[in-house]
C-alpha positions in Angstrom: -99.6 35.4 -44.1 -102.7 35.5 -41.9 -105.5 38.1 -41.6 -103.6 40.3 -39.1 -100.6 40.4 -41.4 -102.8 41.3 -44.4 -104.6 44.1 -42.4 -101.2 45.5 -41.2 -99.7 45.4 -44.7 -102.8 47.0 -46.3 -103.1 49.7 -43.7 -99.4 50.5 -44.1 -99.7 50.6 -47.9 -102.8 52.7 -48.0 -101.9 55.0 -45.0 -104.9 53.9 -43.0 -105.3 52.8 -39.4 -105.3 49.1 -38.7 -108.7 49.5 -37.0 -110.3 51.1 -40.1 -108.7 48.6 -42.4 -110.0 45.7 -40.2 -113.5 47.1 -40.4 -113.2 47.2 -44.2 -112.0 43.6 -44.4 -114.7 42.4 -41.9 -117.3 44.1 -44.1 -115.8 42.5 -47.3 -115.8 39.0 -45.7 -119.4 39.4 -44.5 -120.5 40.5 -48.0 -118.7 37.5 -49.6 -120.2 35.1 -47.1 -123.7 36.6 -47.5 -123.4 36.3 -51.2 -122.4 32.7 -51.2 -125.0 31.7 -48.6 -127.7 33.4 -50.8 -126.6 31.1 -53.7 -124.7 33.7 -55.7 -121.1 33.3 -57.1 -118.6 35.9 -55.9 -115.8 36.5 -58.4 -112.6 38.2 -57.6 -110.5 39.0 -60.7 -107.1 37.5 -60.5 -108.0 35.2 -57.5 -111.0 33.1 -58.5 -114.7 32.4 -57.9 -116.3 31.6 -54.6 -119.5 29.6 -54.7 -121.7 27.1 -52.9 -121.9 23.6 -54.4 -124.6 21.0 -53.8 -123.4 17.5 -52.9 -125.8 14.6 -53.4 -126.4 12.0 -50.7 -123.9 9.1 -51.1 -122.7 5.9 -49.4 -119.1 5.7 -48.3 -117.2 3.2 -46.1 -115.8 3.9 -42.7 -112.1 3.2 -43.1 -111.8 2.1 -39.4 -114.3 -0.7 -39.6 -115.3 -1.0 -43.2 -119.0 -0.4 -42.5 -121.1 1.6 -44.9 -121.9 5.2 -43.9 -124.5 7.4 -45.5 -123.2 11.0 -46.1 -126.3 13.2 -46.3 -126.8 15.8 -49.1 -125.3 19.1 -48.3 -124.2 22.5 -49.5 -120.4 23.2 -49.2 -118.3 26.2 -50.1 -115.9 25.9 -53.0 -113.2 28.1 -54.5 -112.2 27.8 -58.2 -108.9 29.6 -58.6 -108.2 31.9 -61.6 -106.0 30.5 -64.4 -103.4 33.2 -64.0 -103.0 32.4 -60.3 -102.7 28.7 -61.0 -100.1 29.4 -63.7 -98.1 31.8 -61.4 -98.0 29.3 -58.6 -97.1 26.4 -60.9 -94.2 28.5 -62.3 -92.5 28.8 -58.9 -89.2 27.0 -58.6 -89.4 23.7 -56.7 -87.7 23.4 -53.3 
């Protein structure tokens, strides 16, 4: 499922236009992004927690030539999924 599919399914289920539903989702995504950039966690019950995590500077090796490469410190987005979602996915039958 992609964003267009989600918008269409939500619009159909709620009896709204796709355009209005897209505006709501765009606003939701902007709010989540702004919250994470500001340093706040964003929790969605049943899905998980979105946050920014700080990575310290570290030295790695370039796998192509073996030379050391310094990876600078940075902020990166992270999602920690809810236990119930992890459990439900893990309980799916294997292919």
